[in-house]
DONU-744305 format. One line per 10 residues: their letters; for each residue x, z, y of N, C-alpha, C. Coordinates in steps of 0.02 Angstrom, whole numbers, plus 50000, padded with zeros to 5 digits. Each point is the difference from the previous one (the first is absolute). Last residue first. Layout:
// DONU-744305
A) X/Z/Y/X/Z/Y/X/Z/Y ~ ...
This chain:
// DONU-744305
RTTVLDVTIE) 51208/49700/50516/50008/49936/50031/50060/50014/50048 ~ 49884/50145/49840/50085/49990/49980/50009/49964/50063 ~ 49784/50080/49943/50039/50024/50029/50057/49994/50036 ~ 49859/49846/49882/49962/50023/50063/50046/50051/50041 ~ 50013/49962/49757/50021/49939/50060/50003/50018/50063 ~ 49924/50168/49856/50077/49966/49979/50007/49978/50065 ~ 49793/50008/49947/50026/50060/50058/50068/49982/50009 ~ 49901/49859/49841/49988/49973/50067/50019/50054/50049 ~ 50020/50057/49779/50053/49970/50000/49988/49944/50065 ~ 49806/50155/49929/50091/50033/49984/50052/49952/50047
LHGLHQALEE) 49774/49920/49963/50007/50026/50074/50087/50058/49992 ~ 49930/49871/49808/50015/49943/50042/50014/50044/50082 ~ 49934/50128/49810/50066/49993/49981/50005/49944/50062 ~ 49784/50074/50001/50048/50045/50022/50076/49969/49986 ~ 49829/49895/49939/50035/49981/50073/50029/50038/50032 ~ 49923/50009/49775/50021/49937/50011/50022/49995/50065 ~ 49881/50169/49943/50039/50017/49959/50061/49945/50005 ~ 49773/49989/50068/50030/50047/50040/50088/50010/49996 ~ 49840/49849/49889/50022/49989/50079/49997/50043/50023 ~ 49965/50058/49778/50049/49946/50009/50031/49965/50066
YAHILATGVT) 49792/50136/49954/50060/50032/49973/50063/49977/50053 ~ 49811/49887/49959/50002/50043/50068/50067/50037/50010 ~ 49942/49889/49784/50029/49951/50059/49989/50045/50071 ~ 49916/50110/49812/50063/49983/49999/50035/49953/50052 ~ 49776/50035/50000/50030/50070/50009/50081/49987/50004 ~ 49868/49836/49916/50003/49980/50077/50027/50089/50023 ~ 49973/49962/49771/50049/49954/50009/50010/50019/50080 ~ 49829/50126/49894/50077/50031/49981/50052/49925/50037 ~ 49769/49956/50016/50022/50061/50061/50063/49997/49979 ~ 49973/49774/49923/49963/50060/49996/50013/50048/50046
WEADLPISTR) 50034/49717/49943/49998/50084/50041/49958/50034/49981 ~ 50096/49801/49821/49924/50036/50070/50050/50042/50035 ~ 50172/49827/49879/49954/50058/49978/49947/50010/50080 ~ 50197/49833/49978/49928/49986/49981/49972/50049/49974 ~ 50239/50021/50040/49951/49978/49932/49937/49977/50010 ~ 50083/50109/50201/50063/49963/49955/49953/49994/49954 ~ 49863/49992/50202/50046/50064/49972/50029/49948/49949 ~ 49875/49946/50261/50011/49993/49910/50055/50055/49972 ~ 49810/50014/50216/50077/49992/49991/50014/49980/49921 ~ 49792/50087/50111/50019/49915/50021/50085/49991/49993
AAHSLETAAE) 49792/50182/49893/50063/49983/50031/50017/49931/50020 ~ 49756/50111/50023/50036/49968/49934/50082/49988/50034 ~ 49816/50200/50054/50008/49950/50008/50064/49954/49955 ~ 49927/50235/49951/49951/49972/50040/49992/49926/50033 ~ 50106/50090/49776/50025/50009/50051/49930/49980/50048 ~ 49988/50156/49788/50019/49925/50010/49987/50012/50059 ~ 50006/50190/49914/49981/49966/49939/50021/49927/49996 ~ 50025/50254/50176/50006/49925/49984/49991/49983/49937 ~ 50018/50240/50075/49935/49963/49955/49996/49915/50021 ~ 50194/50123/50084/49990/50007/49942/49939/49987/49969
LEPRLERLRA) 50023/49954/50212/50082/49955/49951/49958/50022/49939 ~ 49885/50126/50175/49979/49914/49982/50035/49977/49963 ~ 50063/50198/50046/49961/50004/49966/49952/49966/49985 ~ 50210/49977/50155/50016/50033/49926/49925/50012/49949 ~ 50053/49929/50266/49965/49953/49947/49988/50031/49894 ~ 50109/50123/50187/49926/50011/50028/49967/49945/49945 ~ 50244/50009/50020/49965/50067/49964/49929/49982/49997 ~ 50090/49823/50102/50020/49993/49939/49973/50092/49959 ~ 50013/49967/50214/49944/49954/49990/50015/50017/49926 ~ 50148/50114/50097/49949/50028/50016/49919/49968/49980
VVDDARMSLQ) 50221/49893/50013/50019/50043/49950/49949/50046/50011 ~ 49993/49844/50144/49983/49945/49952/50022/50074/49947 ~ 50026/50067/50228/49933/49955/49979/50007/49986/49933 ~ 50204/50077/50057/49949/50052/49985/49932/49985/49981 ~ 50161/49814/50083/50010/50034/49933/49960/50056/49961 ~ 49962/49930/50232/49994/49942/49961/49993/50016/49946 ~ 50129/50137/50139/49924/50011/49990/49957/49959/49966 ~ 50227/49937/50029/50000/50083/49967/49928/49995/49994 ~ 50038/49846/50135/50000/49976/49940/50011/50052/49955 ~ 50019/50029/50242/49909/49975/49971/50004/49979/49897
VVSGTSVFES) 50195/50092/50113/49947/50061/50004/49914/49965/49969 ~ 50223/49850/50059/50004/50027/49924/49951/50066/50001 ~ 49916/49798/50130/50053/50026/50026/50009/50051/49911 ~ 49918/49724/50063/49982/50073/50007/50066/50045/49988 ~ 49894/49731/49941/50030/50043/50039/49980/50058/50020 ~ 49960/49750/49836/49979/50074/50016/50057/50046/50041 ~ 49956/49787/49864/50037/49990/50078/49980/50069/50007 ~ 49959/49958/49804/50057/49968/49995/50029/50016/50060 ~ 49780/50063/49962/50031/50051/49965/50074/49981/50001 ~ 49792/49859/50041/50044/50039/50075/50041/50049/49984
DRDRATPHGC) 49907/49857/49835/50037/49983/50025/50031/50042/50072 ~ 49845/50068/49838/50041/50010/49970/50064/49971/50062 ~ 49755/50130/50039/50070/49919/50022/50044/49986/49983 ~ 49786/50180/49934/50050/49974/49977/50014/49935/50031 ~ 49818/50167/49989/50001/49938/50078/50051/49986/49995 ~ 49823/50090/49811/50066/50003/50029/50006/49955/50057 ~ 49812/50162/49818/50019/49948/50054/50062/49998/50026 ~ 49943/50093/49763/49992/50031/50044/50009/49926/50050 ~ 50031/50029/49775/49936/49970/50016/49996/50032/50085 ~ 50169/50061/49796/49942/50037/50024/49953/49971/50030
IIHSTWWECA) 50185/49890/49927/49955/50034/49946/49948/50036/50018 ~ 50098/49839/50164/50018/49952/49903/49971/50085/49964 ~ 50014/50094/50223/49962/49929/50009/50011/49969/49930 ~ 50114/50201/50020/49941/50016/50032/49939/49940/50002 ~ 50246/49971/49890/49951/50070/49978/49943/50005/50029 ~ 50136/49807/50076/49981/50001/49912/49981/50053/49982 ~ 50049/50005/50230/49953/49946/49977/49983/49989/49932 ~ 50171/50178/50082/49925/49982/50006/49953/49983/49991 ~ 50228/49938/49968/49981/50041/49950/49922/50023/50027 ~ 50092/49844/50117/49993/49980/49943/49969/50039/49969
ALAHTVLQYP) 50055/50073/50207/49943/49966/49990/50004/49962/49962 ~ 50190/50111/50001/49956/50059/50001/49937/49976/50002 ~ 50193/49856/49999/49982/50014/49928/49946/50058/50016 ~ 50069/49891/50201/49934/49947/49947/50009/50046/49933 ~ 50104/50104/50187/49940/49980/50020/49954/49977/49928 ~ 50248/50038/49995/49938/50071/49983/49937/49966/50026 ~ 50162/49833/50040/49997/50002/49932/49940/50078/49973 ~ 50046/49922/50230/49959/49963/49970/49990/50024/49924 ~ 50128/50131/50145/49953/50008/50018/49961/49968/49951 ~ 50215/49948/49996/49987/50068/49957/49909/50014/49986
SNPEPLPPQA) 50058/49731/50072/50027/50067/50005/49994/50080/49967 ~ 50015/49712/49927/49968/50071/50015/50038/50061/50015 ~ 50092/49708/49998/49976/50086/49970/49963/50025/50021 ~ 50101/49766/49963/49919/50008/50010/50014/50066/49963 ~ 50241/49951/49977/49908/49954/50020/49939/50028/49983 ~ 50213/50161/50085/49966/49958/49939/49961/49945/49989 ~ 50120/50216/50155/50020/49937/50012/49984/49949/49936 ~ 49820/50198/50049/50072/49993/49998/50041/49943/49993 ~ 49822/50117/50168/49979/49964/49934/50089/49995/49987 ~ 49858/50202/50146/50042/49956/49980/49994/49952/49959
NVTDDDLRSI) 49874/50188/50060/49984/49936/50012/50043/49956/50003 ~ 50057/50211/49966/49935/50004/49959/50002/49926/50018 ~ 50145/50062/50138/50031/49985/49926/49939/49988/49979 ~ 49955/50085/50190/50035/49962/50009/50006/49944/49932 ~ 49925/50224/50031/49942/49928/50012/50030/49944/50005 ~ 50141/50159/49860/49961/50022/50042/49969/49952/50017 ~ 50114/50080/49779/49975/49962/50041/49976/50018/50079 ~ 50022/50116/49772/50068/49985/50016/50008/49959/50054 ~ 49789/50075/49882/50024/50026/50043/50075/49979/50016 ~ 49894/49884/49853/49979/49965/50081/50035/50063/50037
SARMGDISRE) 50029/50032/49764/50036/49948/50020/49975/49996/50097 ~ 49890/50154/49890/50076/50010/49994/50034/49963/50026 ~ 49770/49957/49967/50015/50042/50051/50069/50004/49996 ~ 49945/49895/49832/49995/49946/50044/50025/50029/50054 ~ 49988/50125/49796/50052/49968/50018/49988/49956/50060 ~ 49802/50114/49932/50058/50040/50042/50055/49965/50001 ~ 49844/49872/49933/50023/50017/50051/50020/50053/50015 ~ 49993/49964/49767/50041/49964/50044/49996/49998/50062 ~ 49909/50171/49884/50052/49997/50001/50047/49924/50009 ~ 49779/50011/49988/50013/50049/50053/50081/50009/49998
CFLIFDAVSI) 49895/49886/49834/49987/49950/50071/50014/50051/50067 ~ 50023/50108/49766/50045/49928/50030/50000/49973/50048 ~ 49822/50161/49934/50054/50029/50011/50050/49945/50027 ~ 49797/49934/49933/50017/50015/50081/50066/50021/49993 ~ 49941/49938/49800/50007/49929/50032/50023/50050/50087 ~ 49945/50139/49831/50065/49999/49987/50010/49945/50063 ~ 49784/50075/49975/50053/50042/50038/50059/49969/49993 ~ 49843/49893/49892/50004/49976/50067/50041/50061/50035 ~ 50072/49935/49754/49937/50040/50056/49986/49976/50054 ~ 50113/49907/49765/50004/50015/50069/49955/50030/50025
PM) 49980/50011/49736/50002/49947/50059/50045/50049/50042 ~ 50092/49995/49771/49949/50041/50037/49997/49959/50063
């Protein structure tokens, strides 16, 4: 049985809810704090990157919408807990809005520039899984980072 776009969105929302829960433990200083690690990212930067990556894969790579994404700026971004929570709300709303287009997609609108294991071709399915993967892996990263910045 194939995974539906509704399933995909449900699990993306669960990861985003986990990000919201993690950042709710922070204030505007700690959301921007970097843990004591080599080349660290703040919680704000991690969430900003994960949300942007998910939206980029779904909206741009699959659905073909224009993008102004600046990946490098995600890793130097700063802001408030409220701003980050609002950005999470925007991405959830965008995923819901894109649902009909994602369901209708049969091929990628733009070529994926990232390699995939086993030298397989990127498909709509692999792009969806990767969009979710970005959220899930960075949620775990975020949870550890929040622990580190709140125990300093």
